[in-house]
N, C-alpha and C positions, 0 to 999 in steps of 0.2 A: 504494500500500500504506500503510495507516494503523496506527499503534501507539498504544495508550493510554499516557499518560505513566507510569502506575503500573508497567507492564511495563518501560518504559525505566529507571525508578529501580531496579527489581529487578535488571535487567541490569547497571546501573552498580555496585550493591553487590556483585554476584557477580564482576564484573571486578576490582573493588578488592581483594576478598579473595583472588582468584587471583593477581593481579599483585604484591601487596605482598611476598611472599617473593622474587620476582624482583628487585625494587628493593633488598631488604635483602642479598641474597647474590650479586648480580652487580656487575660493574664496567664502566667504560668506556662506549662508545656504547650498548650494550644497556640499561644502567641509565638512561641519559639518555632514550632513546626511550620506554621504559616509563614513566619518571617524569614525562614531559611531560603525560600525561593527568591525573596527580594534581595538577599544579601549575597548569596553564593552562586547564582546562575543567571537570573533575568538581566541584570545590568550588563554583564559581560557578553551575553548572547546577542542582545539588541545592539550593542556597540559594534560587535564584529559584523553584524548584518549591515550596519551603516557604512563601515569601513571597507568591507570585502563582500560586495553583493553578488559577485559572479560565482557560479558553481565550481569553477576550477581554481578560484583564488586560494582556497584552503581545503584540505581533506576533511572527512567527517570526524575522525578521531582528533585531529589538530584543532578543529573548530570547537569541539566539546571541551577539550582540555583547556584551551585558551578562554573559553567562556567562564569556566570556574576561576582561572587565574586572574582574568581582568575584573571579574566581579569582586574578588577579594581586594584588588588594588583600587577600584573605583570608589567603593563604599567609604573607606577611610579618607580618601581625598574629599569627598562630599562633606564628611564630618569636619575635616580641617578647614574647609571654606566656611562652614556654618559657625565654627568657633570664633571667627572674626566678624560675625554679624550680630545685631542686637538680639537675635533669637537664641543663639547658642546651640549646644549639642543636647537637645532634648527630644523626646519621642516624636511629637507632632512635626517639628521642622525637619527632622531626619526622614520621617515617613513621607512627607510631602515632597521633599527634594528628590528622594530616590524614585518616587512615582513619576514626577515630572521628567527625570532623566530617562526612565524606561520608555515613557510615552514619546518623548522627543526623538530618541535614537530609533525607536520603532517606526515613527513616521518617516524619518530620513531614509532608513533602510527600505521601507515599503516603496517610497518614491523612486529610489535609485534602481531597485529591481524592476519596477513597473516600466522603466525606460529601456530595459534590456530586452533582447529577443527572448522568446520563450525557451529556446534551447540553452541559453546562457544563464537563465535564472536558477538560483539555488533551490533545490528541492530536497526534502528529507524523506527517505524511504524506510519504512518499517518492515522488517522481514521476520517471519517466525523462525525460531531456532537460533542457534549461535552462528556467527559468521565463520566461514572456513578458515581455520587456523593455518592450515597448510598453504593456502594461497596468499597469505600475508607476507610482506617483506619483513626483514629483521627490524627495520625502523618502525613499521606499523605495530609489530609485536611488542617492541619496547615501549612505545607510546601507550598501547593498550594496558600493559602491565602497570606502567607508571600511573595512568589515569585511575585504574581500579584501586591501586594502593593509596593514592591520594584521597579518593573518595572515602575509602574505609577509614583511613587515619582521621580525616576531617569529621566523619560521623562519630568516631570514637571520642575525639576531643570534645565535640559538641555534647555527646551523652554524658561525659565526665563533668563538663561545666554545669550541665543542668542538675545532675545528681549531687555534685559537691560544689555549690556556688562559693566563689572566693569571698571571704569576708573583707569588707573595706576597712579603711583606717578608723581607729577608735579615737574619738575625741569629744569634748563637750564645748558647745558654743556658749560663751558667757559675755553679757554686755549690759550696759546701763544707758538710760535715756533720761532726759529732763521731764518735767511734769506734763509737758504737752506731747510727749511721745516722740520727741525728736532728739537726734544725737548732737545737736548744736545749741541747745538751750539749757545747759547745766547751770545751776546757781553759781554765781561768781561772788556775790556779796549778799549777806543776810544779816538781819537784825538779831541781836542776842535775845534768846527766848522765843523766836519765831521758828516753826518747824521747817526743816529742809525736806523737800518732796522729790523723790527719785523713783524711777521705774526700773526694776531689775528683771532681766530676761535670761533664761537658760534653755538651751536646745540640746537634747540627748542624741548624740551620734555614737553611742557606745555599743550598739548592737545587742543590748540587753537592758532590762529594767534597772534603773539606778535611782537612788535616793540622794537629794541634794539639800544642802544647808548653806546659807549666806550669813556671815558675821560682818557687822559694820562697826568700824572704829573711827573715832575723831580725835586726832592728836595722840594716837596710841591707846585711847580709852575706849573700851567696847561700849557701844551705844544701843545696839539692837542685834537680834538673831532671828533670821527668818527661815522657816521650814518650807522648802519649795515642793516637798512631797516626792512621790515616786513617779518618775517619767519613763515611759516605754521608748523604744528606739524611734527616733525622728519626732518625738513629741516635744512641743514647746510650751513653756509657761512663763507668764510675766506677772509680776507682783508690784503694786505701788506701795512704797514704804516711806516713812518720814521719821525723823529724829530731831531733837532740839539741842542746839549748841548752848553751852552754859558759860563759856569763857570767851572774852574778847581777844582778838588776835588776827594778824594778817597771815595769809598763806597757810591756813590750817589744813592739814592733810586728812582727807576722808578716804578710807580704804574699805573696799568690799572684797572679803575673802570667801572664795567658793570652796566648799568641801563636798565630796561625794562619798556615799556609803555603799560599798560593794561587799556583799557577803558578810554584813555585820561589822565591817571595819571602816572607820572614817578616815579618808585620805584627803590631804590638801591638794587642790586642783589648780587654782588660779587666783590672781589678785588684780583688781582694777582700782585706780585711785583718781581723785581730783582734788583741787585746792580751792578753798573758799576764804573770804575775808569776813570775820564776824565783827560787826561794828555796833555802836550804840545809836547811831543816827545815819539815816540814809534817805536821800531824796533823788528821784530820778531826774537827770538833766537839770540839776539845781543851778541857779544863777545867784551867786552872792554879790549883790550890787555894792554894798558898803560894809566895812567892818572896822569899827574904831574901838580900840581897847586902851583904856587908860588906867594906870595903877599908880597910886601915890603910896609913899612910905606909910605902912600901917593902915591904909585905907584903899579899898577897891571900889571903883566906880562902875556904873552900868556899861555893858557892852551893847552898842547899838548895831543891830543887824537887820538887813533886808533879805528875806529868804524868797527865792523865786523858783517856780516849777514850770517847766515846759513839757507838755504832753506829746511825746513822740511814739506813743503806743499804737497809733493807727486805729484807735477806737476811743469812745468816750470812757473816761476813767475818773473814779473818786480817789482822792489821796488823803492820807492822814500823816501829820508831822508830829513826832514825839521828841521832846527835848528832855534829856536826862543828864544829871550830874552825879558822877560816882555811882552809876547804876540806879539812881533814884529818879523817878519820873517827876520833872518839874512842871511841864506844860504839855498839853495835847491839843493840836489844832486840826480841825477837819476842813478840807477845802470843798468848794462847790464842784459840781460835775464839770470836768474839763473835756471839751472836744479835742480831736487831734489838732496839734499845733497851737492850741490855746495856751495862754500864760497866766500864772497866778503869782501874786506878790503879797508879802506880809512884812510890815515893819515891827520889829520886836526890840524890847529893851530887856536885856538879860542881866 
């Protein structure tokens, strides 16, 4: 039984379009069995059909052997190209790219063979029984044996990879974010007694369930301990935590220590830190217009101050100004609601 290669290319395109959804929406051995066609045969065969459309360009055994070899070479190249695109090497971009490649090379091969005379077109003949071994040349026998050995080895490696999947690198992803859930809005300056609000995130890539704890220290003093619970492989958990600074100082180091508990033993994993200034008085974008301090021997006079606030928050905001002396609250001033770019000023005699 003989089939014109144009019909075979049409069948390959139809199979590709029918099986692509199975590869996309199935898992496990079924996806592997269906996906083998896309990886180790179809791309190479359609490429050879486009490059060598004539019957006499390649022998049957050479064409089959090169189809396997080119498929194994083309698929990684497609992945390499995808690696430099915004989509990356993920299931859907790889599946779509290989499908497009198979269809494009099939169309080119079909068109080039259509322009040839019927006698020159590639045709595939299926015969019952094994081909005559005695009539083969030594070269054809060697290629046949090599092809059979290659297919057997490839199927053996594939079966081993499915039965004993390689375990990836074990690690834990640990990160912190500001109160708005961004990595660039960490607190830089806080009022003493006001809580510092932080989001802690942990992602388990350990390939096994793991228990996590996070200890928070400020200036070397433990402030809080958070139990992140038991996370399964690839599970992520984020917790919002806060703690209150009790001492004034600049560049106070806040450290987040991650511990993981495997098989009942607590192991140190990682540390993240940031620095904050703990102050007694803070005004956003404050403008001090005038400051006069006079002190006489044995007598201190008032300090005349004009405090100004400019709202650069890009939203309407209420402000409160606290004036403290030696950690004792002297005065509290509430501003009116300020729109973006509005200014507020207050003259004080302290």
